[in-house]
N, C-alpha and C positions, 0 to 999 in steps of 0.2 A: 648464441643467438637468442633473442627474447622470444617468448611464446607469442603466438598470434593473438592471444586475448589480453596481453598486457597493455597498460596505458602507453608505454613508450612505443610499442608496435603499432598501436592505433594512430599515434601522432606521426610516426614515420610514414605509414601508409597514406595518411591524409595529405601530408606535405608532398609526398611523391606523386600522388594522384593529381594534385593541383598543378604541380610543375609539369607533369606529363601532358595534362590538358592544354596548358599554355603553349606547349610545343606542337601538339597534334592538331589543335583546332584550326589555326591559320591554314595549315596545309590541307586539312579536310575541306574547308570552305573553298580553297583554291581548286582542289580536285573536283568538287561538285560543280563549280562554275565552268570548269574546263569541259566536263562531260556534257552539260546541258546547254552551254552557250550556242553550239551550232544549230539548235532547234529554233532559235529566234530570240529577239531582244527581250521578250518577257520571261524567258526561261532562266536567266542568270540568277534571279533571286531564288527560284525553285532549286537550282543547283546548289546554292549556298545552304539552303535548308536541308537538302539531301546530304550534304557533307556533314552538317552538325548532327543530324539524326543518325547517320552512319557511325559517327564517333560515339554517340550515346549508346546505340544498340550493341555495337561491337564490344565496347568497353564493359557493358553490363553482362551480356550473355556469354561471350567468349571467356571472360574471367571466371564466371561461375562454373561452367562445364569443362573448360580446358584444364585448369588446375596448375598451370606453370606459374610459380611465384614470380612476381615483379614484371611479368610480361604485359605490355600495353598493346592492345589491338585497336587499330584505327584505320580509316581510309588511307590507301598507300599509292605510290607512284605507278607501279605496274598496272594496277586496276584502272587508274585514271588514264594512262596512256592507251591501253587496249580499248576501253569503252569510249574514250573521246574519239579515237580513230574510227571506230565503228559508227558512232553517232554522226560524225562528219560525213562519212561515206553514205549512210542512209539518207541524210539530209540532202545531199547532192543528187541522189536518185529520185528525190521527190516523195519519199516515204512520209506519211502524215506524222506529226509530232506525237500524237497519242499512241500510234503503233510503235514508234521508236521507244517511248517510255515503257510500253508493255514489254518490248523485247529486252530492254535493259533490266527490267524487273525479273523476267524469266531467266536471264543469264545469271543474275545473282542467286536466284533460287536453285537453279541446276548446279551452279558451281558449289554452293553450300552442300547440296545433297551429295555431290561427288566427293567432297572432302570428308563427309561422314562415312561414305563408302570406303575411302582410303583408310580411315581409322579402323573401321570394323573388320576390314580384310587384312589388316597388317601392312598395307602398302605404305603407311606413314613412315616406317623405318627406311623404306627403299628410296623415297623421294630424295633423301639426303645424298644419295650416291650418284646423282646426275653429274657428269664431268664438269670440272671447273671451267674449261673453255666455253662450254655451251652456256652455262650460267653467266659467265663474264660477257659473252657476246650478246646475250639477251638483255641483261641489265644495261649494257652500253647502248643497245638499240632503243630501250625504253627511255634512257636519258636523252638521246638524240631526238626521239619522237616528241618528248615533252618540250624540248627546246624549239623544235620546228613548229609545234602547235601553239606555244606561248609567245614566240617572237612577234607574230602579228598583233597580239593583244598589247604588248609593250609599245609597239609602234602606233597603236591607236587605230589600226585598220578595221574594216568591217568584220563583225564576228564570224561571218561565214567565209572570209577570205582565207585562201591557202597560203602557205609560206611563200611560194614563188609569186603568187598573185600579189601579195603584200609587198614583197621586195621589188617587184618590177613596176609598181605603181606608187611611187613616193608621194604623189599628190594626195593620196588618201591617208597619209600619216597625220597624227595629231601631236603637235609639239607638247601639249600638256601631258599626254600619256607618256611621251618619251622622257620628260623631265621627272615625272613621278617614278617611272621605272628606274631611272638612273639613281634617284635618291634611295629607293628601296634596295637596289643591288649594292650600293655603297655602304648602307647601314648593315645589310646582311653580312658583308665581308669584314667590315671594320668593327662592329659592335662587340664581338667576342674578345677583341684585344683590350677593350676598355671595361666592359660590364660583363661579368660572368654569372651574376645571380639571376638575371632575367634572360630567358631565351632570346636569341637574336631575331627569330621570326616575329615575335611579339613586338619588339622594338622597331623592326623594319616596317611592320604593318601599320603601327601607329604613326611612324614617320611618313609613310605614304599617305595616310588619311590627312595628317596635318599639312603636308605639302599640297595636296589637292585642294583643301579648304582655303589655304593661303592663295592659291592661284585664282580662286573664285573672287578675290578682291579685285583682280584686274578684269575678270570676265564673269559677271554675275550669273550668266547662263549655266555655269558649272554648279551653282547651288540649287539647281532644279532637281528634285528627288524623283519625280515621276518621269518615265520614258527617257531616262538619261543613259545613253549607251556606254558612258565612261565609268559608271559605278554599278554596284550590285543591285541596288534598288530595294524597296520595302519588302519585308519578309512575311508580313501578315502573321505576327507572332502570337496573337492571342491564344489562350489555352483552348477555347472552344473551336477556333479556326484550325488549330493544330490537330485536334482529334478528328475534326471533320475532314481535313486533308488526308489524314491517315486512312480513314474509312473509305473515302473516295478512291484512294490509291489502291486499296485491296480489292475494291469492286472491279477495277480494270481487268482483273484476272479472268473475268467471265468472257472476255473477248479472245482468249487464246484459242489456237487451232493446232492440230497435229502438224500441219505444214510449217507453221511459225515455230513450233517446238523443234522440228528438224533443222530449221534455219539457224537457230541459236545454239545448238548443242556443241558444235566445234569451238565457237568462242568461249562457251562456258567451260569446256574441258581445258582449254588453254589457260583460262583464268584460274581454274581450280589448281592446276599444277603450279602456276606462278605464285599464287598466294600461299600455297603450301610450302614451296621452296623458301619464300621470303620469311615465313613464320619460323620454320625449323632452323634456318640460318641464324635468326635472332636468338632462338632458344639455345643453340649451341654456344653462342657468345655469352649469354647469361649464365649458362652452366659453368663456363670457365671463370667468369668473374665472381660468382657467388659460391663456387664449390658445391653445386647442387646437380640434380640429374632429372631431366624432364622426361615425360612419357610421350613420345611422338604420336602414337596412335590415339591416345586420349586427347592430345592437343588438336589433332585433326578433327575429331568429333566436335570439340568445343568451337573451333574456328568455323566449321560448317554450320553449326547451329547459330552462331553469331551472324554469319552472312545471310542465312535464311531469314532471321529476325530483322536484319537491316533492310533486306529487300521488301519484306512485307510492310514495314513501317514507312517506306519511301526513302530509305538511306542508300548509300552507295557501298559496294563491297570493300573489304579491307583485309589486313593481315597483321601479324605481330610486327611492329615497326621498331627498327633499331634505335633511331634517335630518341623517341619518346621513352622507350624502355630503359636506355642508359641514363637519361635524366631522372627517371623514376628511381633507379638504383642509387644514384649519387645523392638523391634528396632524402634518403633514409628509408625507403619502402622495404618491407620484409615479406609480405604475403601477397597472394593474388587479390586480396581485398583492395589493394591500391588500384588495380585495373578497374574494379567496379566503381570506386570513387571517382576515377577519371571520367567514366561515363556519366555519372551524376553531375559532376562539375560542368561537363559539356552541355548537358540539358539546362542547367541553371544559367550558363552563359547565353544560351539561345533565348531563354525567357527574359533575362534581365538586360542583355546588351544588344538585342537585335536592332535597336534603332541605330547603334553605332555601326553594326555590320552593314546596314543599308548604305552607309556612306563610304564603304571600302571601295577604292578604285579597282577596276578590272586590271589596269596596268600594274598595280601594286601586287595583286595576286599572281599575275603572269611573271613579274620579276622574281618573286619568291620561288616560283617553280623553275625559272631559268637557272637559278643557283642550285636548286635541288637536282635538276636534270644534269647540270654540269658535274656535280659531285657523284652522280650515279655512273658516269662513264669511267670505265676501268682503264685509266691512263697507264697504269703499270704494265698492262698487257702489251703495250708497244715494244717493250724490251724483249718480248718473245721472238720478234722477227730477227733479232741480231744473232740468235743462237740457232744453229742448224737442228739441234735435237728438239727444239720447241717451235720450229717454224711451221710445222703442220698444225700445231695447236693454234698458232696465230691465224692461219688460214681458216680454221674452223670459226674463230671469233669473227673474222671479217665476213665469212659466209652468212652467219646468223644476222649480223648487222645489215649486210646488203639485202638479204631477203626481206627483212623488216622494213627497210626504207623503200625498196622498189615495190614491194607488194603490201604486206601489212604484218602486224605482230602475230596474228593467228598463223599465217604461213610460216613466220619465223619460228614459232613454237613447234610446228611440224618438222621443219628443217632441223631444229635443235634435237628433237627426239631421234631423227634418222642419223644425225651426226654422232649422237651419244652412242648409238649402236655401232657405228663405224669406229669410234674411238675404242670401244670395248673390244671389238674384234681385232683391231690393230694391236692393242696391248696384249691380248691373249696370244695372238700369233707370234708376237715378238718374244714372249716369255717361253722358256724351255719346259717341256713336259718331262724331260729326262733328268732325274735328280742325280743318279750315278749308275755306273756299271761296275760290278765286282766279279773278278775271276773266281773260279771254283777254289783255287788254292789260297784265296784271301779270306775265306769265311768257311766255318765248319759248323756242323750240328753240335748239340750239347751232349752227344754220346761220346763218352771218353774212350779213345782208341789207343791201342798199343802202338809202339814205334813202327812196327812193320806196316800196320794198316795206315798210319799217318803218311808214311813215305809213298804208299800207293796212291792215296788221295791227292798228295801234292803233285805227284807225277802226272796224274790224269785230270788235274784241275782245269785244264784248258777245255775239257769237254763240257763244262758247265759255265753259264754266265747268269748272274743275278741282275736284273734290270729293275731299278726302283723308279717308278713313275710318280708324277706329282701334278697338281693343278687340274685344269679343265681338259678333259678329253672330249672334244666335240668337232664339228665339221671344220672349224678353223684350224685345228691342230691334228686332224686325222692324217694328213700327209706327213707331218713331222713325226707322228707316231710310227707310221709305216717305215719311214727312212731310218728311224732309230733302231728298228728291229731287223730290217732286211739284211744288214751285213752279217748277222749271226746265223742265217740260214746256210746250211752246208758246212759251217765251221763248228757248230756245237751239237752235242747230243741232248743236252738239257737246257732249255731256255726258261728261266724262272722270272715271272712278272710279280713284283711286289707292289700291290695297289693300295697300301695303307694311307698314302698321302693324296690319293686322287679325290677331287672334290666334286666333279661332275662328269657325266658320261652320256653321250647320245648315240643314235643309231649309226651315224657316219663313222665314229671311232670304233664302234663295235664291228662294223663291216671290215675295217682295216685289220683288226685283230683276227677276224675270221679268215682273211686272206693269208695272214702270217701263219695261222694254225694249219691251214691246208698245205702250204708250202713246206712247213716243218714235217708234217705227217708224210708227205711224199719223199722227204729226205731221210725218213726213219728216225726223226728226232721228236722229243717231247716238248710240249708247251704246258708249263705248270703255273697255275695261279695261286698266289698266297695272300693272306691278310686282306681279303676282300672286305671293304667296309660294310658294316651292317646296314647303315643308312647314310645317304649323302645329305648335305645341307638343304638341297632342294626337296628332300622328303623321299627321293627315289630309293627303294630297297634294291641295292646294287646286286647282291648275290642272286636274289630272285629274278631280277631283270636279265642277268647274264645266263641264268639257267633257262629262262623262257625263250631266249633267242638261240639257245643251243650252243653257246660258246663254252660254258664250263660244265656241260653235261659230260660226266666222266666217260671217256673212251679209252682205247688202248694207248693213244698218244696224247690225250688231253686230260689233265688231272687238276684238281683243286684241293688245297690243303688249308686248314684253319690258320696256321701261322708258318712263318718261314722256317723255324726249327724242324717242324714235322716234314716239310718238303726236303730240307737238306738231309735229314735222317734217311728218308726213302731213297734219295739219289745216291748217297754214300753206300747204302746197302746194295743198290743195283751195281755200282762200280765194283765193290768188293766181291760180290757173288760171281762176277764174270772173270775174276783174276785167277788164271790157271795155277799159279804157284802157291796160292793161299790154301792151307789145310782147312777143310770144313770143321766147324766148331764141334768139339766132342762135349756132349752134355753131361758126362760123368763128373762128379765133384773133384776139384783140384786138390792135390796134396801140397804141403808146405813147400817142398822143393820145386814143384811145378810153378807155384806162384812166384818163387824167387826167380825162376828162369824167365817167366813172362814179363816180370817187372824189370829184368836186367840187373837184379841185385846180386851181390856177392854170395856165393854158396855158403850156407851156414848162418846167414843173417837171421832167418826165422827158425830153422830147425834147431839151432843151438839153444833157443829158449822155448822149445816146444812144451816144456813142463808148465809154463804159466799161460799158455794159449789154450782157450777153450773153444769148443764147437757149439754153434747155435743155429737154429732153424727158424725162419719166419714164413708164415703162410702168406699167400697172395693177398694184397690189400692192407696188410698190417704195417704199422709204423716201425721202421728200423731205428730212426733217430727222431727225437721230438724237439721242435723249436723251443728254446728256453730251458730245456732239460739240463741237468748237471752232469751228464755223462762225460767221461774222459776216455772213452774206448775207441780204439782203432780197429776197423772192421775190414777184413780181407774177404772178398767175395769168391767163394768156391764154385757156386752154381747160382744161376738166376740173374735177374736184373733189378736194379734199384734206381728209382727216380728221385732226385734231390731238387727241391723247390724252395724259394723264399716267398712266403706269403706277403701279399701287398694289401692295399685297402680293399675292403669288401671281399668278394670271391676271387679277385685277381691274384696272380702269383707270377713270379719270375722263375723260369726254368734254368736252374744252375747247371745241371748235367744229368746224364743217364749212364750208370756204371754197370758193367757186366763182369763176367768171369775173369779173374786175375786182377781186377782193380781193387782199390781200397777207398774207404770213405771215413769221415770222422777225424781226419788228420789235424784239423785246426783245434778241436777240443783236446786232442791228444798232446799236441805241442804246447797249448796254452789252456790248461784246464779251466773252463768257465762254462757259462750257459751256452747251449747250442745256438747257432746262428741260422739254421735252416731245418726244414723237415725232410725226411727220407722215407719213402714208401716202397715196399716190395711190389713189383709189378707182377711177379709170379712167385712160385715157391723158391725161397732163397736160403742157401747154406752158407755160413760164414765161419771164419776163424776170428775170434775176438781177443784182442790184447788190450787190457786195461793199463792205464798209466801207473796205477798203484802197484800192480804186480810187476810191471816192467821195472819200476824203480827198485823193487826189492832184489832183483837180479842184476841191476846195472853195474854194481861194483865187481861182482864175480864174472860177469860176461861183458866186460867193457868193450871188447872188440865187436861183438854182435850188436851191442847198443849203438856204437858209433856207425856201424854199417846200416842199421835201420834209419838213423837220423840222416845219414848221407843219401840213402835211397829215397826217403820222403822228400828231401830237398831237391833232388834231381827231377823227380816227377813234377813237383810244384814249379820248378824253374821252367820245365818244358811247357806246362800249361800257361804260365805267364807269357812265355815267348809267343805262343800262338794267339793269346788274347791281345797282346800288343800289336801283332800283325793285323788282326781284325780291326783294332781301333785306328791304326794308321789308314787302313782301307776306307773305313767309314769317315775319316776326317777329310779325305780328298773330295 
């Protein structure tokens, strides 16, 4: 990619900004006229000016502060649909036009301020996660609203006429408007098949102007510029008048009241959410096309500043638009400078071509918006009705559309938020919080046991169950949580809850766990928590929260361990301590023959080579084996306990095993002399018998039988360990 300061980058940004302006400006004019037209015949030209000023302010300000490369911000359809519906409703109630203009300005200001708040609070990242059915339904509703609002304009009906009023009174139609609208729609649909270099909206708009001027040959009254309801009319584009209009517009803010502010807050909130969704959706598409990555929170701040600037200057709100942005990319743009140039080109077009804009037919703008509205409808969502698994999503889309058409877009946005919550709850309740259940005989601690102890643990494995939980534990899954644990009451002595994959927790789920704990306690069983997350994605400190509600406050029957291995080690000790036939551990150091017996090796395996075996003692906390060390020694533990770990990144480590009296360690280095693969530390004072490979090799020929017995014994122990490891892996795989 070229650097932003290169000549080629400047040229690409200039061409991209010009092409994007040609796409965005006709729609911006149409949106402005749509919003202002219900206020009276003299407001169409002010609406066109508002559209151009909106494209200028948004292009300049949002591009400077937003920072997303190649994104074009301009007036958009959702804003036009919402504000036009509000303007029409206020006009029918008899609200003075000056008050309506003030309310529209306040809505733009508040919506921009809310977008800035979204960015500063980090909500910008969350807006992208509104469910697709809600967005689909809302965009389809916007498309239908645009069609309903523009069809009377294409028919040539009165600017204040509603859709049904225009359809039911064909005597009010103007054939000139119908003809111009038909020409524009035909060119909009057909031009891309013939000409790709020039945007179809520009060609269609020029075609509409030419068709209208041609009709004036048959009816000279159409060539009247002043007070002509079929065209935009003069914009009063002089520079002095432009700045005077901006100044007068900002002075209207003095008339605001708290009551008026409360009246426009909900429309502003809906608009802020819509514009944010529209922008971030465009940013995601740009990321995929250009292999870049946008900052959603920064972009929200830039969009908010752009909408505030547009409202103050008399423009209409907008968002990052898909069509203009894609044209910008395809024209060679590389940086956010292209968006700024688009804004400058829009201002130049206003100053140089306003006389042409004055002759733009209202029907031509309406026809362009009819095509835009049609394309906004998510026709693909009709297929959701055919599949049972997506039928509820289809009903959500229909509900949002229905609320928008029966009431308004503001009510639809509220319904969309409510349905988003319903969809979330449905999805969470359908997902299982139970990852797996493991029987006690399927998983063991890392304490290395002798054959007799292992048989006892296998026999009594049914007394323990390990329940791995996952996902969100909240009021929607609390009953599922209770039902998953209830069957274990009365059947188990130890119920272990592994919480490592839990992502959220609320008081309802905590209450369900409290009920389980009380019932287990009454049955004489233990509830054991392990691997409690330090913090959840929501920021909740889970362990502190559980301690505060009293759930993991250690009692006789409720315990919490840092990790699963510690919990399993404690449970195994409990099981073995209650075994009547198991001889208590004698702390006296073992002799060689005793080690042979405990390991199940043939007599004489070690005693026959006692001359090359040395005794060694390690103090508590000292290293017995060092990771990376060259030792080739086999250590038989006579007394004490050794913990073997594999260091990981940072301070983390993997517990390989804990070895006690009668066990041996270092067998891998003994069999294949090389650098040690793990660390071994004495947990208490440790006495060992040490057999080095070098000394062993010196006696191997003369004591071949003993050497063979030692290799056989090591192989048998390793095979047993592998069998149990495979059993655990199979259990974890299910």
